[in-house]
Chimera marker file (.cmm) of the C-alpha trace (Angstrom):
<marker_set name="trace">
<marker id="1" x="6.881" y="150.633" z="1.703" r="1" g="1" b="0" radius="0.5"/>
<marker id="2" x="8.053" y="150.596" z="5.274" r="1" g="1" b="0" radius="0.5"/>
<marker id="3" x="7.039" y="154.081" z="6.382" r="1" g="1" b="0" radius="0.5"/>
<marker id="4" x="5.439" y="157.227" z="4.968" r="1" g="1" b="0" radius="0.5"/>
<marker id="5" x="5.600" y="160.574" z="6.754" r="1" g="1" b="0" radius="0.5"/>
<marker id="6" x="4.963" y="164.237" z="6.067" r="1" g="1" b="0" radius="0.5"/>
<marker id="7" x="8.006" y="166.389" z="6.744" r="1" g="1" b="0" radius="0.5"/>
<marker id="8" x="7.994" y="169.901" z="8.222" r="1" g="1" b="0" radius="0.5"/>
<marker id="9" x="8.521" y="171.176" z="4.665" r="1" g="1" b="0" radius="0.5"/>
<marker id="10" x="5.178" y="169.651" z="3.552" r="1" g="1" b="0" radius="0.5"/>
<marker id="11" x="6.722" y="166.955" z="1.342" r="1" g="1" b="0" radius="0.5"/>
<marker id="12" x="5.995" y="163.238" z="1.726" r="1" g="1" b="0" radius="0.5"/>
<marker id="13" x="8.926" y="161.016" z="2.654" r="1" g="1" b="0" radius="0.5"/>
<marker id="14" x="8.656" y="157.322" z="1.770" r="1" g="1" b="0" radius="0.5"/>
<marker id="15" x="11.012" y="154.668" z="3.130" r="1" g="1" b="0" radius="0.5"/>
<marker id="16" x="11.105" y="151.519" z="0.980" r="1" g="1" b="0" radius="0.5"/>
<marker id="17" x="11.093" y="148.048" z="2.551" r="1" g="1" b="0" radius="0.5"/>
<marker id="18" x="14.146" y="146.527" z="0.861" r="1" g="1" b="0" radius="0.5"/>
<marker id="19" x="17.458" y="145.479" z="2.412" r="1" g="1" b="0" radius="0.5"/>
<marker id="20" x="19.089" y="148.361" z="0.523" r="1" g="1" b="0" radius="0.5"/>
<marker id="21" x="16.018" y="150.579" z="0.923" r="1" g="1" b="0" radius="0.5"/>
<marker id="22" x="15.687" y="154.115" z="-0.319" r="1" g="1" b="0" radius="0.5"/>
<marker id="23" x="14.314" y="157.314" z="1.154" r="1" g="1" b="0" radius="0.5"/>
<marker id="24" x="12.121" y="159.004" z="-1.461" r="1" g="1" b="0" radius="0.5"/>
<marker id="25" x="10.957" y="162.625" z="-1.304" r="1" g="1" b="0" radius="0.5"/>
<marker id="26" x="7.594" y="163.156" z="-3.010" r="1" g="1" b="0" radius="0.5"/>
<marker id="27" x="6.618" y="166.667" z="-4.043" r="1" g="1" b="0" radius="0.5"/>
<marker id="28" x="3.401" y="167.904" z="-5.660" r="1" g="1" b="0" radius="0.5"/>
<marker id="29" x="3.238" y="168.148" z="-9.437" r="1" g="1" b="0" radius="0.5"/>
<marker id="30" x="3.649" y="171.597" z="-10.928" r="1" g="1" b="0" radius="0.5"/>
<marker id="31" x="0.393" y="173.295" z="-11.823" r="1" g="1" b="0" radius="0.5"/>
<marker id="32" x="-0.196" y="174.679" z="-15.276" r="1" g="1" b="0" radius="0.5"/>
<link id1="1" id2="2" r="1" g="1" b="0" radius="0.2"/>
<link id1="2" id2="3" r="1" g="1" b="0" radius="0.2"/>
<link id1="3" id2="4" r="1" g="1" b="0" radius="0.2"/>
<link id1="4" id2="5" r="1" g="1" b="0" radius="0.2"/>
<link id1="5" id2="6" r="1" g="1" b="0" radius="0.2"/>
<link id1="6" id2="7" r="1" g="1" b="0" radius="0.2"/>
<link id1="7" id2="8" r="1" g="1" b="0" radius="0.2"/>
<link id1="8" id2="9" r="1" g="1" b="0" radius="0.2"/>
<link id1="9" id2="10" r="1" g="1" b="0" radius="0.2"/>
<link id1="10" id2="11" r="1" g="1" b="0" radius="0.2"/>
<link id1="11" id2="12" r="1" g="1" b="0" radius="0.2"/>
<link id1="12" id2="13" r="1" g="1" b="0" radius="0.2"/>
<link id1="13" id2="14" r="1" g="1" b="0" radius="0.2"/>
<link id1="14" id2="15" r="1" g="1" b="0" radius="0.2"/>
<link id1="15" id2="16" r="1" g="1" b="0" radius="0.2"/>
<link id1="16" id2="17" r="1" g="1" b="0" radius="0.2"/>
<link id1="17" id2="18" r="1" g="1" b="0" radius="0.2"/>
<link id1="18" id2="19" r="1" g="1" b="0" radius="0.2"/>
<link id1="19" id2="20" r="1" g="1" b="0" radius="0.2"/>
<link id1="20" id2="21" r="1" g="1" b="0" radius="0.2"/>
<link id1="21" id2="22" r="1" g="1" b="0" radius="0.2"/>
<link id1="22" id2="23" r="1" g="1" b="0" radius="0.2"/>
<link id1="23" id2="24" r="1" g="1" b="0" radius="0.2"/>
<link id1="24" id2="25" r="1" g="1" b="0" radius="0.2"/>
<link id1="25" id2="26" r="1" g="1" b="0" radius="0.2"/>
<link id1="26" id2="27" r="1" g="1" b="0" radius="0.2"/>
<link id1="27" id2="28" r="1" g="1" b="0" radius="0.2"/>
<link id1="28" id2="29" r="1" g="1" b="0" radius="0.2"/>
<link id1="29" id2="30" r="1" g="1" b="0" radius="0.2"/>
<link id1="30" id2="31" r="1" g="1" b="0" radius="0.2"/>
<link id1="31" id2="32" r="1" g="1" b="0" radius="0.2"/>
</marker_set>
């Protein structure tokens, strides 16, 4: 992982550390 930040929408954004890296949006799991 290169960077992890919290966006204004409350989600986590993770930038991977590869040459063709990805930007991943992480949201909370649904509650039951």
